[in-house]
C-alpha positions in Angstrom: -55.6 44.8 -100.2 -52.8 47.3 -99.7 -49.3 45.7 -99.9 -47.0 45.8 -96.7 -44.7 48.2 -98.5 -47.6 50.6 -99.5 -48.8 50.5 -95.9 -45.3 51.4 -94.6 -45.0 54.3 -97.1 -48.4 55.7 -96.3 -48.3 55.4 -92.5 -44.8 57.0 -92.4 -46.3 60.3 -93.5 -43.5 60.6 -96.0 -43.6 63.4 -98.6 -42.7 60.7 -101.2 -46.1 59.1 -100.9 -47.8 62.0 -102.7 -45.4 61.9 -105.6 -45.9 58.2 -106.1 -49.7 58.5 -106.3 -49.6 59.7 -109.9 -47.4 56.9 -111.3 -48.5 53.7 -113.1 -49.2 50.9 -110.6 -46.0 48.9 -111.4 -43.7 51.8 -110.8 -45.7 53.0 -107.8 -45.5 49.5 -106.2 -41.8 49.4 -107.0 -41.1 52.7 -105.3 -43.1 51.6 -102.3 -40.8 48.6 -101.9 -37.7 50.8 -102.2 -39.0 53.4 -99.7 -40.2 50.6 -97.2 -36.7 49.1 -97.3 -35.0 52.4 -96.7 -37.5 53.2 -93.9 -37.0 49.9 -92.1 -33.2 50.1 -92.3 -33.4 53.6 -90.9 -35.7 52.4 -88.1 -33.3 49.6 -87.3 -31.0 52.3 -86.0 -33.4 54.9 -84.7 -35.7 52.5 -82.8 -33.2 50.0 -81.5 -32.9 49.8 -77.6 -29.1 49.9 -77.7 -26.2 50.6 -80.1 -25.4 46.9 -80.1 -29.0 46.0 -81.0 -28.9 48.6 -83.8 -25.6 47.2 -85.2 -27.1 43.7 -85.2 -30.3 45.0 -86.9 -28.3 46.7 -89.6 -26.3 43.5 -90.1 -29.6 41.7 -90.5 -30.7 44.0 -93.2 -27.4 43.5 -95.0 -28.2 39.8 -95.0 -31.6 40.5 -96.3 -30.0 42.5 -99.2 -27.8 39.5 -99.9 -30.9 37.4 -100.3 -32.6 40.0 -102.4 -29.7 39.9 -104.9 -29.2 36.2 -104.8 -32.8 35.6 -105.5 -33.4 33.8 -102.2 -35.7 36.5 -100.6 -38.7 34.3 -101.4 -37.6 31.8 -98.7 -39.7 31.8 -95.5 -36.9 33.5 -93.5 -36.9 36.5 -95.8 -38.6 39.7 -94.6 -41.8 40.5 -96.6 -40.3 43.8 -97.7 -37.2 42.1 -98.9 -39.2 39.6 -100.8 -41.1 42.4 -102.6 -37.8 44.3 -103.2 -36.3 41.2 -104.7 -38.9 41.3 -107.5 -38.3 45.1 -108.0 -34.5 45.0 -108.2 -34.7 42.3 -110.9 -37.6 44.0 -112.8 -35.9 47.4 -113.0 -32.2 46.1 -112.8 -31.4 48.3 -109.8 -27.7 48.4 -108.9 -26.8 46.8 -105.6 -24.1 49.3 -104.9 -26.7 52.0 -104.3 -28.5 49.9 -101.6 -25.1 49.1 -100.0 -24.4 52.8 -99.9 -27.7 53.5 -98.3 -27.1 51.0 -95.5 -23.6 52.5 -95.1 -25.2 55.9 -94.6 -27.7 54.7 -92.1 -24.9 52.9 -90.3 -23.0 56.2 -90.0 -25.5 57.2 -87.3 -24.0 54.6 -85.1 -20.5 56.1 -85.2 -21.0 59.8 -86.2 -23.0 62.1 -83.9 -21.2 65.2 -85.1 -19.7 66.4 -88.4 -16.8 68.8 -88.4 -17.3 70.1 -91.9 -19.9 70.3 -94.6 -17.8 68.1 -96.8 -18.1 65.3 -94.1 -21.8 65.9 -93.8 -22.2 65.8 -97.6 -20.9 62.2 -97.6 -23.6 61.3 -95.2 -26.3 63.1 -97.2 -25.3 61.5 -100.4 -25.5 58.0 -98.9 -28.9 58.4 -97.1 -30.6 60.6 -99.7 -28.9 61.1 -103.0 -28.6 57.3 -103.6 -32.3 57.0 -103.0 -32.8 59.5 -105.8 -30.5 57.5 -108.0 -32.5 54.4 -107.3 -35.8 56.2 -108.0 -34.8 57.5 -111.4 -34.0 54.0 -112.5 -37.7 53.2 -111.9 -39.0 56.5 -113.3 -36.9 55.9 -116.4 -34.6 58.4 -118.1 -32.6 58.8 -121.3 -29.9 61.4 -120.5 -27.1 60.3 -118.0 -27.1 63.9 -116.7 -30.3 63.1 -114.9 -28.1 61.3 -112.4 -26.5 64.6 -111.5 -30.0 66.0 -111.0 -30.9 63.2 -108.7 -27.8 63.7 -106.6 -28.4 67.4 -106.2 -32.0 67.0 -105.4 -31.3 64.3 -102.8 -28.8 66.7 -101.1 -31.5 69.4 -101.0 -34.1 67.0 -99.5 -31.7 65.8 -96.8 -30.5 69.3 -95.8 -34.2 70.3 -95.5 -34.8 67.3 -93.3 -31.9 68.2 -91.1 -33.2 71.7 -90.5 -36.7 70.5 -89.8 -35.5 67.8 -87.4 -32.9 69.8 -85.4 -34.8 69.3 -82.1 -35.6 65.6 -82.5 -32.1 64.8 -83.7 -30.5 66.6 -80.8 -32.7 64.5 -78.5 -31.1 61.4 -79.9 -27.6 63.0 -79.4 -27.1 63.9 -83.0 -26.1 67.3 -84.4 -25.9 67.4 -88.1 -25.0 71.1 -88.5 -21.3 71.2 -89.2 -19.2 72.1 -86.1 -17.1 74.7 -88.0 -20.3 76.5 -89.0 -21.6 76.6 -85.5 -18.3 78.2 -84.5 -18.4 80.6 -87.5 -21.8 82.0 -86.4 -21.0 82.0 -82.7 -23.7 79.6 -81.8 -22.6 76.9 -79.3 -23.6 73.3 -79.1 -24.8 73.9 -75.6 -27.2 76.6 -76.9 -28.6 74.2 -79.5 -29.2 71.5 -76.9 -30.9 74.1 -74.7 -33.1 75.1 -77.7 -32.0 78.8 -77.7 -33.3 80.7 -80.7 -31.2 83.9 -80.6 -29.7 86.1 -83.3 -26.7 83.8 -83.8 -29.1 80.9 -84.4 -31.2 82.9 -86.9 -28.0 83.9 -88.9 -26.9 80.2 -88.8 -30.2 79.0 -90.0 -30.4 81.6 -92.7 -27.1 80.4 -94.1 -28.3 76.7 -93.9 -31.5 77.5 -95.7 -29.8 79.4 -98.4 -27.5 76.5 -99.1 -30.4 74.1 -99.2 -32.2 76.3 -101.6 -29.1 76.5 -103.8 -29.2 72.7 -104.1 -32.9 72.9 -105.3 -31.8 75.5 -107.9 -28.9 73.4 -108.9 -31.1 70.3 -109.4 -33.6 72.3 -111.5 -30.8 73.5 -113.7 -29.4 70.0 -114.2 -32.6 68.2 -115.3 -32.4 67.6 -119.0 -35.4 68.6 -121.1 -35.9 65.2 -122.6 -36.4 63.7 -119.1 -38.7 66.3 -117.6 -41.8 64.3 -118.3 -40.5 61.1 -116.7 -39.2 63.0 -113.7 -42.6 64.6 -112.8 -42.9 62.5 -109.7 -39.5 63.6 -108.7 -40.4 67.2 -109.4 -43.5 66.8 -107.1 -41.1 65.7 -104.3 -39.0 68.7 -105.0 -42.1 71.0 -104.9 -43.2 69.6 -101.5 -39.7 69.8 -100.0 -39.2 73.4 -101.3 -42.5 74.3 -99.6 -41.3 72.7 -96.4 -38.1 74.7 -96.5 -40.2 77.8 -97.1 -42.2 77.0 -94.0 -39.1 76.8 -91.9 -38.0 80.2 -93.2 -41.6 81.6 -92.8 -41.8 80.6 -89.2 -38.5 82.4 -88.5 -36.6 79.1 -87.9 -38.8 78.2 -84.9 -37.8 74.5 -85.1 -37.5 74.1 -81.4 -41.0 75.0 -80.3 -43.0 73.8 -83.3 -43.1 70.6 -85.4 -42.9 72.0 -88.9 -44.8 69.8 -91.3 -47.0 70.3 -94.3 -50.6 69.1 -94.1 -51.8 66.2 -96.3 -54.1 68.5 -98.3 -51.2 71.0 -98.9 -49.0 68.1 -100.2 -51.7 66.8 -102.4 -52.4 70.3 -103.9 -48.7 70.7 -104.7 -48.7 67.3 -106.3 -51.7 68.1 -108.4 -50.4 71.4 -109.5 -47.0 70.1 -110.6 -48.5 67.0 -112.3 -51.1 68.9 -114.2 -48.6 71.5 -115.2 -46.3 68.8 -116.5 -49.0 67.3 -118.6 -49.9 70.6 -120.1 -46.2 71.2 -121.1 -46.0 67.7 -122.7 
């Protein structure tokens, strides 16, 4: 029977699911627990009926995290995902500060609907994405501390890609993640974005955004130490899938307003198989 965390991971249609498939069961189940926790904390904000309810839900997850690290998550009042995460954090010695940072990042959506600069946006991306990468590499296993820098850069690349893919749906929630100063630089107004106008200014803006995201993918690739390439194969699968997604956004001429840009399950699986088999050959 599939665990609750595995069910959450699979049904969310996350790109991460295809990377986890090739891992040993213990690591796969551990990553399911981490992803499910992150997914539920994010949903606590996105699916709440009101800002007050969202704040209360996030506070509830902070309490769950307290139980996870106190060893009390096995109690009947603990969430099933928290109970499974409790086993994982002790098995892999996952630092609590990373989970606290993740919740801090999700909580920013309650107070920040706009970001003036990329520096401000970077802080958000680090908390909601890079810290997930830092958690994941603790489970993957690594030898060189520089692999942490790889995880941070790759997390930035993933989140920037998500932002570009989800411009329409985020705007519907009242959120615009593209930095305000960059909207102004390219002469593309917020009102135009909310009206879903794909004009020349928007294309130039999106070209710039995609180039920056791609630069983070390249940065991550350059930071991955040779001795940890084998243990990071699952992470590289995620990178391959997200790079392909970025390419789809570019290939469709940034038509993120009229189309839901996603990769099909077979496409994701093929990317995963190609990267995994290539990694085994190079071993």
